[in-house]
Structures are given as C-alpha cells and as structure tokens.
N, C-alpha and C positions, 0 to 999 in steps of 0.2 A: 190851593197852593198857598204856602206861607208868604208873608210879606218879604222875607229874605229871598225866598225862591222867585217871587215875582221880580224883585230887584235884579237878581242874577240873570233872569230871562231878558229883562229890559236892557241890561248892559250888553248881553250877547247880541241882541237884536240891533242895538246901536252900532256895535262893531261890524256886524254883518252889513248894515246899510252903508257904513263908511267904506268898507271893502268894495261893495258894488259900485259906489260912486267913483272909486279909483279904477274901475274897469276890470275888477277881479271876477273872471268867469266861474271860478270854483265857488265863490260866494253866491253867485246867481244859482248855481246848481244846488248849493246847500239850502238856499231859500226855497227852491222848488221842492226838494226832498222833504223839507220840514212841513210844508203846508199842502202839498199836492194831493195826497190821498184823502185828507179831510175835506178839502174843497170839492173834490170829485164826489165823495160820499154825500155831502150836503146837497150838491146840485142834483145828483141822482135821486136822492130822497124827495126833493121838492118837485123835480120835473119829470121823473119816471122815464127818462130816456137816456140810454148810455151815450148816444151821439150828442145830445144837448149837454149832458154833464161834461163830456170831453171838451166841447166848445166853451163852456163856462170856465173850465179850468184854464184853458189856453188864453182866453181873453182876460181873465183875472190876472194872470202872470204878466201878460203884455202890458196891462195898465199899471200894475204895481212897479214893474221894472222901469217903465217909462217915467213914472213919477219920481222914483228914486234917482234915476240917472239925470233927470232935469232939475233935481234939487227941490221938488215940490212937496216932499215929505217933511213937514216942519218939525215933527217930533220923532226922531228915529227910534226912541225907546218905546213908542207906541206902534211899532211895526205890526204886531199881531192884530191889533184893532183895525189898523188900516187895511190889512189883507182881508180880514173878515168883512168889513164894510164894503170893500170893493167887490168881493165875491157875491155878497147879498144883492148889491146893485145890478151886477151882471145877470144874476138869476132872475131878478124882477124884470129886467129888460127882455130876457129870453122868454119868460112867461107871457109878457105882453105881446111879443111877436107871434105867439101861438094862441092869442085870444084869451089868455087868462089874465085878467086885469089885476086881480088882488090875490096874492098868496101870502100866507103867514110863514115867516122863516124863523125857526127857533134860534135862540141865542147859543152860539158855539164859540165863545171867547176862549182864548188860550188858557186862561187860568181855571176854567171849569173842569170838573171831572169829565173826561171825554165820554159823552153820552152816545156811544155808538150802539144804538138799538139794533139788535139783529133782525131787521125787518125782512131779510131775505131767507131766514132760516126758520123752520118750524121747531116747536119745543123739543121733540126727540133729537133733532140734529144739534140743537144748542147743548142739550145734556151730553150728547156723545162727544162734542168738541171739548166741553169742560172736563169730562172724564179722561179723555186722551191727554189734554194738557196737564192734568194732575199726575199722569203717569210718566211724563217726561222728566229727564234729569233737571235739577235746579238751574244749571247753567243754560240748558236748552230753553227752559221756561222763561228765564230772564231775557235771553236773547230775543225770543219771539215777541215777548211783551214790549221790549224797547224798540224793536225794529218795526213791527206791524201796528202796535197800539199807540205807543208814545211817539213813534216816527222820529226817533233820534238819528242823528247822522252816524255813519260808521265810526268816525273819530270819537264821538261821545259814547257809543256803545263799548268800543274797545277800552276806553278809559274806565268806564264803570265796571267792566268785567275784569279789568287788570290784565289785559292781553294786548299783543300787537295787532294793529289794524289788519295786517295781512292774513291773520288767522280767522277773521270773521267769515270769509267765504266758506271755509271748511266747516265752521260751526253751523252756519246757516244751512248748508247742504245736508249735514248730518241731522240737524234738528228737523228739517222738513221731511227727510226720508223716514226718520223714526215716527214723526207725526202721521205721515201717510200710512205706514205699516200698521201702527196701532189703531188708527181710525178704520182701516179696511178690516182688520181682525174684529174689531168691536161691531161694526155694521154687519159683518157676515154672521156673527153670533145672533144678532137681533133678527136678521132675515130668516135664519133657520129655525127660530122659535115659533 
C-alpha cells in the first residue's frame, strides 16, 4: 500500500475511533465488518478449531472496543496494528489454554497484500474458483473482491462502484447466483470427464 494510501487508512481509522468514543454503534459495526473475517481466518488457521476461532474473534472485539471506549488507545491512527496485536494475544492465550505453549503467528498487518492462502481448498478447486471468477462480469468481480477479499464496508463499495448503497444487495445476490451457477457447471464438466 502506498504512503498516501496508508495515510488515508490511518485518517479513516482515527475517525472511526472518534465515532466509537462518542457511542456511535454504526461505527462499532463498521469496525467489526472491517476486521472480523480476517481475524477469524487468522485464528482458524492458527488454532484449527472453528469454535476457538469464533471465541478469539469475539474476545478480540470486546477488548478492542473496551480500550477505545475507555480512551486507552493512545494512537487512533494505529487502530489496525492495535486490532492485530490484540488478536494475536488472544490467539496465544487460547493456544496456552489448550496446552500449546508456543505458536508462530504470521504477520497480517493492514498494509500487507492480504495473504489469504487457500489452506482449505485443493489445487483443482482453486483453479475452478479462479476460472469462475474470470468469467464473471467486471462489476461482479469488483464487488466480490471488495466485499470478501478487501472487506470494504457497503458504503465504500458503493462509492467505488459509483452506485447507491441500496443497490449493493441486488449486485451481491446476482454475483453470488452467477458464481454458483458457473461453478456448478464447471465442476459438473470436470466430474463427467
């Protein structure tokens, strides 16, 4: 991410922190939507337990929100680093509770290229997904990338696509329906060979 991009993210994070401190529940939801899936993914990857990953996600957000509300986050611009360090600490605590004293947690900072390794998919499934995504319309591809990979808020996605936020639900349902149809067709062809 460029320095200008990092600066914009830091500014957005500082604004988000300020809104949460004022009691804005929409800002709390935005914070959750921004980091939730990545925290769950990191915890699942490290702990290999969906229940533990969900516990880590919940505990991380409880701690982060408590720190923000009680004004213990000294540098609001560093929200992303704070969220990640909190998540890593919670993962380590959870691992210790299960008798795993030392685990290596990879670096998943906000400005990294999101390294979502497809640990749950075998190579043929990965190729099938890539093929299907390549066959989607450009707007559908853009939406799915921003929604699932970049985890942007609905407001940010609507702005980048140049549409009203109310239309996102329609775009999402169409994109997912088309993805499912294409994927099923492709996997049926592979199965019949």
